[in-house]
Phi, psi and omega in degrees: 000148182225157177282150180278167180298321180297320180293321179294331182285351174109355176291162185296133186289127174242115181287148174296325175203153172239126179255127184252124185096130180234081166261194181303324185287311178289331175295321175297321177297319179297318181293321180284331181280335187306315182276001185281113183295133176084359180260128185238108180229160177225145184237126188241128181223128183288331178292158184283340180201169177283128178206106190267113179046060183299333181287351182236028178276057178294143190305313183271358187292139180230165176295158176261011175230153180291168183298338178294344176274040178279199185288334193224334195303317183288349171259319183214092181297344181265003184297140175290353181259023179282160178296321179296322178292324174302314179297319180296313184290338180256009175074025183243004187298315182291324178295321177295321178297314181292330179299332178053049178218121184286350190258109181296150172296148182298319178296325179292320177296321178297317177298320179299313180297321177296322178298316178294313183302324181291348181258359187248104181294343179284351181264122181244112176271166181066026183234110183261135174272119185264328186202153177221136174225170179227133180206129174055045175079010183227138173273134178250116181254118174273118185234158175234119183224191181304330180269009182096187181287147176203168178242126179250145181246139179208148180278335182220161177236145170236115184267115179224046185281357172078189182250164181240154178305133180264129177246119178300147180304324181293341181257358185300322182295314181288333175293315179298317179298318181296316180295329181276357181078014182250011181222200181263198182275112176226130181211153171276153182299341176300336181253015188302305185295323180295333184240015183300315181299317177297320180299316185284357174274351181276156182280338179212144182227133176239128177258126176252122180150165187229000186259197184299318181297316178300318181294318181296317180292316179301315182298315181294316180292327177294320178301325187257008186293324181295324182290334184250340174077024179268157173268137190236130178237147173231117185243131177223144176279347177293157181289337176201178180273088190292132173282155174293127179283113187226028177283160193291321178290330174291322179297338176295347177284353170262052184235159176303322181297319181290323176298319175303311182298311183296315184297330182279351180286156173299152185301320181296327178288321177296318179297319178297314182296323179297327176285320184287336187258017186301326181289350178282340180222354179241012180281180183255142176304125183303324179297325179290320176301315179295321180296322177297314179298315181299322179292318176300318180297314180299316180293329183291339179297328181272359180134194181293141177263126184279071181208155176225137174244117188239119180256173178059018190247116180256138176284124180253335178195162179204139177224152173266124178259097186297324182294317180275341182073030180222161170268137172260114181260123178265122186235151178232128179276119189296317185283322182272342185068020183264141176257144177207168180239156179221128179262136181206133178293315183243149179228130175248121179266096174264060192255016172084195186226155177223155181278132174236127180295133178293147184298332184293348179285350184305323183283351181230024182301328181288353180257005181251128179283142183232153171266185185294341179265005179085005179276165175303130173269094190267123177292168179302331182272014176074018175269135180237017181271155172301325175259116186305143175075020184247321178234126179243155180235148175238122176061035174230020187236030179304320184286345180247333185243354172092185191294345178286352184308310181274002183290124179302328182292341179267354184298314182294323178296311180299318179294326175298320178294316181296317178296325177298318181290322182289318185270341183079012177212162182273091181295315177241136180305128181258113180296140179242338184213105180233347186271145174283331185264162174253138185262336177251177178295130182290148178293326179217117180289139176100352178290137180289161176293135180248114182257014177083178182292147177279127181302143179290000000 
């Protein structure tokens, strides 16, 4: 990206866009925008450095997508900010090749993102956006950074502030008690590694949740349970421990065509599908499920395993019993309609994340389009402004674009679309048809698949 002639002449700098929040998606946008001549953007992140889910950097944990789902490759395979170039520049490419595994370790992916962030001067860490207003075609962002307070101007916004740990209403009381020092050990999985030692000092631990994070924590705590002597429970409201659906025809649902199809559906149908398709993006790696079973089997040879796995069970209430030193968890079995209680000293909420609108949007709420439920009304091109092409969102469009929204592999595609809207041209080729299957009713039954012209 480069400064314009007007900016060089000394007039007040107006950025083409300001991106707020620097997670993988906006970092990918920064990497793809960097070489675009004449494009001037700035990326603002309140944290002091890039650190992706530090509470879940378990040593063997890996991404659930291949390395090609990095920040840039699916938009520009020749980019210097690719994961493969990171491996080359850090002397690890041959080791990764010999490893014969397409899935980077989670800690390795975090290092890669930090490596990219360190090369992009447009990314400013330690800079919090406090307020936003709009006047005369320009957004005014009041920010606080290392140099003190200042006001930045931009013609467009890209919101990438990410998601926050979700706490079920039934657990809100014990979370509040724990934070106030008046209860027991309760934590979200986002804080797991930071509080793991404290967790393992308890006599009993219960994990609530059904996805990959819950499974990873259960597996690690189960491995170390004999050394610490705690009793371990895993409770899920799901009917079973669902594996992540990762077959190839299902993966075609992370395609532009499926996003087109999903976005065109009525809102009530989209809401239904998001509930029905949770195992497509919130399931557990099948190898991990097998590893858990094998570990349970191995431990059972020496006698009873002090653990319980409970399905169909929803948390309805929870209290801290100071006299007993335990939490009483009230659970309801969905199929039997039976209620029961479970006592546990420590509780881990592996209950996922949810989008929360950042407070600085209060001053520009009238410029954001909403649906009937008050959510962002996100256009197919990822614009959520009342005026098209003015405000874009990253990972806040699950209800409009479907389960592929948080998928790292869709980040480069979405950023290619956003850059096309900002620049008015297709900077990176945007794929429009990659799937073999059709998701909607065909216009004419019996037509053969058309894969376009064969390159000469």
